[in-house]
C-alpha positions as CSV (number, residue, x, y, z in Angstrom):
1,X,-18.4,-9.6,-18.5
2,X,-15.3,-8.5,-20.4
3,X,-17.3,-5.4,-21.5
4,X,-18.2,-4.3,-18.0
5,X,-15.8,-2.1,-16.1
6,X,-15.2,-2.1,-12.3
7,X,-13.3,0.4,-10.2
8,X,-11.4,0.1,-6.9
9,X,-10.3,3.2,-5.0
10,X,-7.8,3.0,-2.2
11,X,-7.4,6.1,-0.1
12,X,-4.3,5.7,2.0
13,X,-2.8,8.1,4.5
14,X,-0.5,9.6,1.9
15,X,-1.5,8.3,-1.6
16,X,-4.8,7.7,-3.3
17,X,-4.9,4.9,-5.9
18,X,-7.6,4.0,-8.5
19,X,-7.7,0.9,-10.6
20,X,-10.3,0.3,-13.4
21,X,-10.5,-3.1,-14.9
22,X,-12.8,-5.3,-17.0
23,X,-11.1,-8.5,-15.9
24,X,-8.7,-8.4,-18.9
25,X,-7.2,-4.9,-19.2
26,X,-6.3,-2.6,-16.3
27,X,-5.9,1.2,-15.9
28,X,-4.4,2.7,-12.8
29,X,-3.7,6.2,-11.4
30,X,-1.9,7.3,-8.2
31,X,-2.1,10.7,-6.6
32,X,-1.4,12.3,-3.2
33,X,-4.2,12.0,-0.7
34,X,-4.0,15.5,0.8
35,X,-6.3,16.9,3.4
36,X,-9.6,16.6,1.6
37,X,-10.2,13.0,0.9
38,X,-13.6,13.5,-0.9
39,X,-12.1,15.9,-3.4
40,X,-9.0,13.9,-4.1
41,X,-11.1,10.7,-4.5
42,X,-13.2,12.4,-7.2
43,X,-10.1,13.9,-8.9
44,X,-8.1,10.7,-9.1
45,X,-11.2,8.8,-10.2
46,X,-11.8,11.2,-13.0
47,X,-8.2,11.0,-14.1
48,X,-8.4,7.2,-14.2
49,X,-11.7,7.3,-16.2
50,X,-10.1,9.7,-18.7
51,X,-7.1,7.4,-19.1
52,X,-9.4,4.4,-19.5
53,X,-11.6,6.3,-22.0
54,X,-14.9,5.6,-20.3
55,X,-17.5,7.8,-18.5
56,X,-18.3,7.3,-14.8
57,X,-21.7,5.9,-15.8
58,X,-19.8,3.2,-17.7
59,X,-18.7,1.6,-14.4
60,X,-20.7,-1.4,-13.2
61,X,-19.5,-1.1,-9.6
62,X,-17.1,0.9,-7.4
63,X,-15.5,-0.4,-4.2
64,X,-13.6,1.9,-1.8
65,X,-10.9,0.7,0.6
66,X,-8.1,2.0,2.7
67,X,-7.7,4.6,5.5
68,X,-10.2,7.0,4.0
69,X,-12.7,4.6,2.4
70,X,-15.7,6.1,4.2
71,X,-15.0,9.5,2.5
72,X,-15.8,8.2,-1.0
73,X,-19.4,9.4,-1.6
74,X,-19.6,7.7,-5.0
75,X,-18.5,4.2,-3.8
76,X,-21.1,1.4,-3.9
77,X,-19.4,-0.5,-1.2
78,X,-16.5,-0.2,1.4
79,X,-14.2,-3.2,2.1
80,X,-11.3,-3.3,4.5
81,X,-7.8,-3.0,3.0
82,X,-6.8,-6.3,4.5
83,X,-9.2,-8.2,2.2
84,X,-8.5,-6.0,-0.8
85,X,-4.7,-6.4,-0.6
86,X,-5.1,-10.2,-0.3
87,X,-7.3,-10.4,-3.3
88,X,-5.2,-8.0,-5.4
89,X,-1.8,-9.5,-4.6
90,X,-3.0,-13.1,-5.1
91,X,-4.4,-12.2,-8.5
92,X,-0.9,-10.9,-9.6
93,X,1.2,-13.6,-7.8
94,X,-1.1,-16.7,-7.3
95,X,1.5,-18.5,-5.2
96,X,1.3,-15.8,-2.5
97,X,1.1,-17.1,1.1
98,X,2.2,-14.1,3.0
99,X,1.8,-10.4,2.4
100,X,3.7,-7.6,4.1
101,X,2.2,-4.1,3.4
102,X,4.4,-1.2,4.4
103,X,2.3,2.0,4.2
104,X,2.7,5.6,5.2
105,X,1.1,5.4,8.6
106,X,0.9,1.6,9.3
107,X,2.3,-1.7,8.3
108,X,0.5,-5.0,8.1
109,X,1.4,-8.7,7.8
110,X,-1.2,-11.2,6.4
111,X,-1.2,-15.0,5.8
112,X,-3.4,-15.9,2.9
113,X,-4.7,-19.0,1.2
114,X,-6.1,-18.8,-2.3
115,X,-6.6,-15.0,-2.0
116,X,-8.4,-15.3,1.4
117,X,-7.0,-13.9,4.6
118,X,-6.5,-16.5,7.3
119,X,-4.6,-14.4,9.8
120,X,-3.2,-10.9,10.0
121,X,-1.5,-8.5,12.4
122,X,-1.2,-4.7,12.1
123,X,1.1,-1.9,13.5
124,X,-0.9,1.3,13.5
125,X,0.2,2.7,17.0
126,X,3.7,3.9,16.2
127,X,5.4,5.4,13.2
128,X,8.4,3.0,13.5
129,X,8.0,0.3,10.8
130,X,6.2,2.7,8.5
131,X,6.9,4.9,5.6
132,X,6.5,8.0,7.8
133,X,9.4,6.9,9.9
134,X,11.7,6.9,6.9
135,X,10.2,10.1,5.6
136,X,11.1,11.9,8.8
137,X,14.7,10.5,8.8
138,X,15.2,11.4,5.1
139,X,14.3,15.0,6.0
140,X,16.8,15.0,8.8
141,X,19.5,13.7,6.5
142,X,18.6,16.1,3.8
143,X,18.1,13.4,1.1
144,X,15.2,12.3,-1.0
145,X,13.2,9.4,0.4
146,X,13.4,7.5,-2.9
147,X,17.2,7.6,-2.7
148,X,17.5,5.9,0.7
149,X,17.5,2.4,-0.7
150,X,20.2,2.9,-3.2
151,X,22.4,4.7,-0.8
152,X,22.1,2.0,1.9
153,X,23.4,-0.7,-0.5
154,X,26.8,1.0,-0.5
155,X,27.2,0.5,3.3
156,X,30.3,-1.4,4.6
157,X,28.6,-1.9,8.0
158,X,25.3,-1.0,9.7
159,X,25.1,1.4,12.5
160,X,22.8,0.1,15.3
161,X,19.7,2.3,15.8
162,X,18.4,1.2,19.2
163,X,15.4,3.5,19.4
164,X,12.1,2.6,17.9
165,X,10.6,6.0,18.7
166,X,10.9,8.3,15.7
167,X,12.1,11.3,17.8
168,X,14.8,9.4,19.6
169,X,15.9,7.6,16.5
170,X,16.3,11.0,14.8
171,X,18.5,12.1,17.6
172,X,20.7,8.9,17.2
173,X,21.0,9.7,13.5
174,X,22.1,13.3,14.2
175,X,24.6,12.1,16.7
176,X,26.0,9.5,14.3
177,X,26.4,12.1,11.6
178,X,28.2,14.5,14.0
179,X,30.5,11.6,14.8
180,X,31.5,11.2,11.2
181,X,29.7,8.0,10.5
182,X,29.2,7.5,6.7
183,X,25.7,8.3,5.6
184,X,25.2,4.9,3.9
185,X,26.0,3.1,7.1
186,X,23.4,5.1,9.0
187,X,20.7,4.4,6.5
188,X,21.5,0.7,6.4
189,X,21.2,0.7,10.2
190,X,17.8,2.4,9.9
191,X,16.6,-0.2,7.4
192,X,17.8,-3.0,9.7
193,X,16.0,-1.5,12.6
194,X,12.7,-1.2,10.7
195,X,13.2,-4.7,9.2
196,X,13.6,-6.1,12.7
197,X,10.3,-4.5,13.8
198,X,8.4,-5.5,10.8
199,X,10.0,-9.0,10.9
200,X,8.9,-9.5,14.5
201,X,5.3,-8.5,13.6
202,X,5.3,-10.8,10.5
203,X,6.5,-13.8,12.5
204,X,3.3,-13.5,14.5
205,X,1.3,-14.8,11.5
206,X,3.8,-17.7,10.9
207,X,4.9,-16.6,7.4
208,X,5.3,-19.0,4.5
209,X,6.7,-18.3,1.1
210,X,5.9,-16.9,-1.3
211,X,6.2,-13.7,0.6
212,X,5.1,-10.5,-1.2
213,X,5.9,-6.9,-0.1
214,X,3.5,-4.1,-1.1
215,X,3.1,-0.4,-0.2
216,X,5.6,2.4,-0.6
217,X,8.1,0.4,1.5
218,X,8.3,-2.2,-1.3
219,X,10.0,0.5,-3.5
220,X,12.9,0.8,-1.1
221,X,15.4,-1.8,-2.2
222,X,17.5,-1.4,0.9
223,X,14.6,-2.0,3.2
224,X,13.4,-5.0,1.2
225,X,17.0,-6.5,1.4
226,X,17.1,-5.9,5.1
227,X,13.7,-7.6,5.5
228,X,14.8,-10.6,3.5
229,X,17.8,-11.0,5.8
230,X,15.6,-10.7,8.8
231,X,13.0,-13.2,7.7
232,X,15.2,-15.6,5.8
233,X,12.8,-15.6,2.8
234,X,13.3,-14.2,-0.7
235,X,10.7,-11.4,-1.1
236,X,8.6,-10.7,-4.2
237,X,7.2,-7.3,-5.2
238,X,4.4,-6.6,-7.7
239,X,5.1,-4.5,-10.7
240,X,3.5,-1.5,-9.0
241,X,3.3,-2.3,-5.3
242,X,1.1,0.8,-4.5
243,X,-2.0,-0.4,-6.4
244,X,-2.7,-3.8,-5.0
245,X,-5.4,-2.6,-2.6
246,X,-7.2,-0.7,-5.3
247,X,-6.9,-3.7,-7.7
248,X,-8.3,-6.1,-5.1
249,X,-11.2,-3.7,-4.4
250,X,-12.1,-3.6,-8.1
251,X,-11.9,-7.4,-8.4
252,X,-14.0,-7.9,-5.3
253,X,-16.6,-5.5,-6.8
254,X,-16.6,-7.5,-10.0
255,X,-17.1,-10.8,-8.0
256,X,-20.0,-9.2,-6.1
257,X,-21.7,-8.2,-9.3
258,X,-21.2,-11.7,-10.8
259,X,-22.6,-13.4,-7.7
260,X,-25.6,-11.1,-7.6
261,X,-26.4,-11.7,-11.3
262,X,-26.1,-15.4,-10.8
263,X,-28.5,-15.2,-8.0
264,X,-30.9,-13.1,-10.0
265,X,-30.3,-10.0,-7.8
266,X,-28.3,-7.6,-10.0
267,X,-26.5,-4.9,-8.1
268,X,-27.5,-1.3,-9.0
269,X,-25.0,1.6,-9.0
270,X,-25.5,4.0,-6.1
271,X,-24.3,6.9,-8.3
272,X,-24.2,7.3,-12.0
273,X,-22.6,10.8,-12.0
274,X,-19.3,11.8,-10.5
275,X,-19.6,15.0,-8.5
276,X,-16.5,17.1,-8.2
277,X,-16.1,18.3,-4.6
278,X,-14.5,21.7,-4.2
279,X,-12.0,22.7,-1.5
280,X,-13.5,24.4,1.5
281,X,-13.0,28.2,1.5
């Protein structure tokens, strides 16, 4: 089925990702989720199709995953991000036994065997341990979120951040700045605080190497370093840690079609035309 194309779309709280694959080649697009999931899903999907050079009718199957998966009207199936991340990461790094996904609004830890989830735990009740926590602190410090990792590596020591509540942690940061504490020491302390929280969550699934980090947090080298120190494992990151869920969705869609054809029950696309949804006036 190298001539058939499959799409996975992962609508996260902050970013929407699309992967189109035929099992050999892969095309991906990442865009901001925004307030209107349906419109952004259509927009990012169209961008991915244009990049791949195929029409929407050329897709054999579309699987949606992530926070906003129910808001993808053209998807043939919805699958939880837990299963999709496990499949996507394992296809890129076959030796994966543990996955830590640090997203914008939640973080997850998964134990996997041969691409299948055997245990998982999720933090979706509090911003601490998520990308949103760092985003708020970056705004407070007046720096770019993407610069936090590099800055923290310059730290001579780490300032202890005792609060796990975003508001109280923000107050601790402001107090440290007012006291003349170097910026890099504050950020390194923040990373250590988040790493401790994520590390405690991860230990509940009894992690084993290889441990892979995905999501926006995987792009923060300071946070990854702090998490490595907390867990005592070297951590791996995929080439593009944001698209693993969408990749897994596309691959699970491909496997569903292959299984259906083998059983003599070919799956039929729900939609053959991509409707562009306009913003509400």
